[in-house]
VMD Tcl script that draws the C-alpha trace (Angstrom):
set ca {
  {25.35 130.37 -83.51}
  {22.33 128.66 -84.97}
  {19.19 130.63 -86.57}
  {16.56 130.79 -84.99}
  {13.75 128.63 -85.80}
  {11.19 129.76 -88.10}
  {7.36 129.28 -86.46}
  {6.37 126.39 -88.44}
  {9.68 124.72 -87.70}
  {8.41 125.12 -83.69}
  {5.12 124.04 -84.61}
  {6.61 121.04 -86.01}
  {8.71 119.71 -83.82}
  {5.80 120.70 -81.20}
  {3.40 118.54 -82.26}
  {5.78 115.41 -82.47}
  {5.94 115.47 -78.57}
  {4.42 113.36 -76.82}
  {1.31 114.84 -74.05}
  {3.26 115.68 -70.50}
  {2.18 113.84 -67.58}
  {4.61 114.00 -64.73}
  {4.95 115.29 -61.56}
  {6.53 117.53 -59.04}
  {10.01 115.62 -58.18}
  {11.52 115.25 -54.39}
  {13.36 111.66 -54.09}
  {11.60 110.18 -51.07}
  {15.05 109.67 -48.93}
  {16.25 113.07 -49.47}
  {14.88 115.76 -46.48}
  {15.71 119.09 -48.90}
  {16.79 119.60 -52.72}
  {19.92 120.73 -50.94}
  {20.82 116.77 -50.00}
  {19.56 115.85 -53.44}
  {21.95 117.39 -55.02}
  {25.05 118.17 -52.72}
  {28.09 115.42 -53.32}
  {27.67 113.52 -50.12}
  {26.05 110.22 -50.61}
  {24.63 110.88 -54.35}
  {25.53 107.63 -55.50}
  {22.61 106.50 -52.94}
  {20.25 109.11 -53.70}
  {20.96 108.67 -57.69}
  {19.98 104.82 -57.35}
  {16.95 105.58 -55.19}
  {16.17 108.07 -58.05}
  {15.71 105.66 -60.30}
  {14.03 103.14 -58.65}
  {11.37 105.98 -58.09}
  {11.66 107.26 -61.91}
  {10.98 103.22 -62.91}
  {8.33 103.08 -61.13}
  {7.10 106.45 -62.49}
  {7.79 105.52 -66.31}
  {5.91 102.65 -65.80}
  {2.60 104.28 -64.51}
  {2.68 106.21 -67.68}
  {4.47 109.33 -66.36}
  {7.02 111.05 -69.29}
  {8.68 113.97 -67.37}
  {9.36 115.34 -63.93}
  {9.72 118.90 -62.72}
  {12.49 119.55 -60.46}
  {13.88 122.52 -58.35}
  {17.74 122.79 -58.76}
  {19.12 125.08 -56.02}
  {21.38 128.09 -56.08}
  {23.39 126.65 -52.91}
  {24.80 123.83 -54.49}
  {25.61 124.94 -57.90}
  {27.24 127.85 -56.50}
  {29.48 126.12 -53.87}
  {29.88 122.87 -55.79}
  {29.80 124.20 -59.35}
  {31.63 121.26 -61.37}
  {30.59 118.34 -59.06}
  {26.68 119.52 -59.49}
  {27.11 119.79 -63.28}
  {28.28 116.18 -63.26}
  {25.90 114.87 -60.88}
  {23.13 116.77 -63.05}
  {24.11 114.98 -66.06}
  {23.78 111.43 -64.33}
  {20.57 112.71 -63.18}
  {19.26 113.46 -67.03}
  {20.99 110.27 -68.35}
  {19.01 108.21 -65.89}
  {15.82 110.01 -66.99}
  {16.71 109.14 -70.24}
  {16.76 106.01 -69.82}
  {13.46 105.89 -68.55}
  {12.58 107.63 -71.85}
  {11.29 110.12 -69.38}
  {12.18 114.10 -69.62}
  {13.12 117.12 -67.07}
  {11.25 120.77 -66.50}
  {14.00 122.05 -64.80}
  {13.80 125.01 -62.26}
  {16.47 126.49 -62.25}
  {17.84 127.91 -58.67}
  {14.98 129.06 -57.31}
  {15.89 130.38 -53.73}
  {12.56 131.23 -52.80}
  {13.16 129.06 -49.36}
  {16.41 130.05 -47.82}
  {16.18 130.24 -44.74}
  {18.19 133.67 -44.36}
  {15.97 135.31 -46.32}
  {12.71 134.64 -44.89}
  {10.69 135.46 -42.68}
  {11.20 138.98 -42.34}
  {9.76 141.35 -40.01}
  {6.89 143.63 -41.58}
  {7.17 147.09 -41.57}
  {4.03 146.98 -39.04}
  {6.26 145.06 -36.71}
  {3.86 141.97 -37.78}
  {5.15 139.15 -39.19}
}
mol new
graphics top color blue
foreach p $ca { graphics top sphere $p radius 0.5 }
foreach p [lrange $ca 0 end-1] q [lrange $ca 1 end] { graphics top cylinder $p $q radius 0.2 }
display resetview
């Protein structure tokens, strides 16, 4: 196992990083993040993402923040990891980085909305 970096090594690494310029990202042809990452039609989705990320890079963006849904990982784990790797390769080809938000399931319809104890929504 690698040793933990010293504070000085962390600051040396950080000082070499560019200023982050980016956005929250959902592909334009995706109705939700489950559709983005599921197996069905991913090749088309990836081609569209490559085009959009080229545009983002051309205007000076160097990072994107993206939610990664739990349900796709849960039911298509192996494929999800393969598709995620393909997405990272596209980002790398544009000299962009990713701020992943892992397994954000706050938008699941089976959990929300819940009736409050007072009976009001």
